[in-house]
N, C-alpha and C positions, 0 to 999 in steps of 0.2 A: 533536430528541431530548433527552430529559433524561437525565443521567448514571444509569446503572444500575450500582450496586456489584457487582452478580454479573457476573463476567467470562464473557462468553459467547462468547469466542474459541475456536475449536477447529480445529486444523490437521488435515486428514486427507488421504488419497490420493484420496477421491471424497466427494461430499456429495450426498445424493439432491435437495437443493434446488437444486442447480447445473445450468443447462443454458444457458451463455452463448451458444452459436452459435444456438440457437433464439430467443434475445432480440434479436438484432442490430436495432437501429433502434426498438427499443421505449422508450417515455419511461421514464426512470430508469435508463438503461443508459450506460455509458462504456467506454472502453478506453484503455489505455497500451501503446505498444510500447516494450519496453526495448531500449536499445542501449549497448554499453560505450564506453569513451573513444575508441576507434578507429572508431566508428561501426557497428560489426557488431551486428545484432539478436540479442538473446540471451533474448528472452521476449515474452510478451504477458500483460497483466493485464486482465481484465474485470470489471467492477463491475454489480451489480445491486441497486437499492433494493428492500427488503422492509419490511413493517411493524416488523421488529425490528432493523433496521440494513441494512448493505449485505454481500452476499455478493461476497467476492473470490476469484476464479478465477484462478489464476496458472499459467502454463506456462512454466518456465524451459528454455533449450536453449543451453547455452554459458556458463553461470556457472561459475566455478572451484569445483571439489569442495570440500565442507567447510561449516562453520556460518557464517551470515550474518545480519546483521540486514536487515530488510525494512520500510520505512515509507512512508507517504504524507507527502509534503512539501507546504509551503504555497504554493509558487509554481509556475506551469505553464511552467517554462523548464528545459531541459536542455542546458547549454553544456559540451561537453567541453574540457578532459579531467577537471577537478574535479568538475563538476555543482554547484558551490557556488550557481549561479544558482537552484537549486529551493529556496533558502531553508532555514529550519529545519523541524522536523516540524510538521505540520498541527495547530493548537492554537488553534481559535477561542475556546475558553473558558478559556484561559490555566492549565490544570492543570499539576501537576508531572508530569515524565516518569516513565514506568515502571510496570508492572503490580505491582511489589513495593513501591510507595511510597505511604504515606498521601497523600491528596490528588492521586494520579496516576490516570490516565493521559492521555497526548495523544490526541486523537481519531485522529490518523494513526498512533499505535503499533500494530504488528502483531507476531504471534510471530515469533522466529527461524525461518529454514529451515535445513535440512540437505540440501545438494546431494550426490548420490552421485559416485561416480568418473567416471560417463559425462557428468556436466554436465547431465542432464535430471531435471526434477522437476515434478510437477504437484499443486497443493495448492488447497484451498478452505478459506476462513477467513471466519468471521462477524464483522465489524467493527460492533459496535453503536453506536458514537458517530459513525459516517460516514453521509454522504447524498450521493447523487450530484447531486440537484437539488431534493428536496423540502423541505427543512428550511434556512430562512434563516440559522440560526446555524452549522450544521456541514456545508453543502453544498460539495463539492469544486469545482463548476463555478460559481464566484463570479467576480468580475472580473478577479482575477489567475490564476485556475485552480489547479491542483495538479499534482504529479508524484508518480511512484512511484520511490523510490531503494533500491537494494541496496547495502549495505555490505561492505567487506573482512571485517570481523570481526563478532562477536556483540554484540547488544544485551544488557547485563547487567540490565536492566530497574529500575535504581536510580540510576546517575549522571546529574546534572543538567548541561545540559538534553537530552542526546542519547543516553545510554546507553553511552558510550565504545566505540561501534560501529566507529569507524575511517573510512579513507577511503571515498570513494562510488566504486563500481566499475561501476554500471549505473544508467540514468535513463530514464524514459519520461513525457512529457506526458500527462496525462489528459484525454481528449477525448470529448465526446457522441458516440454512434454515431450515424451519420446514418440517417435513416428510409429504409426500402426503398421 
């Protein structure tokens, strides 16, 4: 996919295009099960290729309340407790980081999330620069895979190379959804 300068990212409680459960096992779908540093599952992120990018459907349950950065990282490894094994943000085209930066954004940059007091949040986001498996340049399921990371703080959308988002508090390896 070529970079569109129109930011098509929209976080919402629901998006009519999203139906991840019905898509399990279809080509162009993937999933990451998020775990915190203790190994407790704290969410599931589903990915679905579309002609306009990837619909990211995330269900968080157990993330600390507050504002957090949420990104796709370049390596499909989640070794606790730091999750540094996931590498930097997924950025195959070597762009600057951040939605507010000329020459930005990384393909793996996603909008911040706001988790309510009960720790539960469901969002849908269109990530126009990602591909599950169709685009050779921007596919997440490449040789070293990819991971989803939730950070302790927010992404300021400008600081290089990571948005000053703080430590990594949850991580999940992106994996192809097995065919039914």
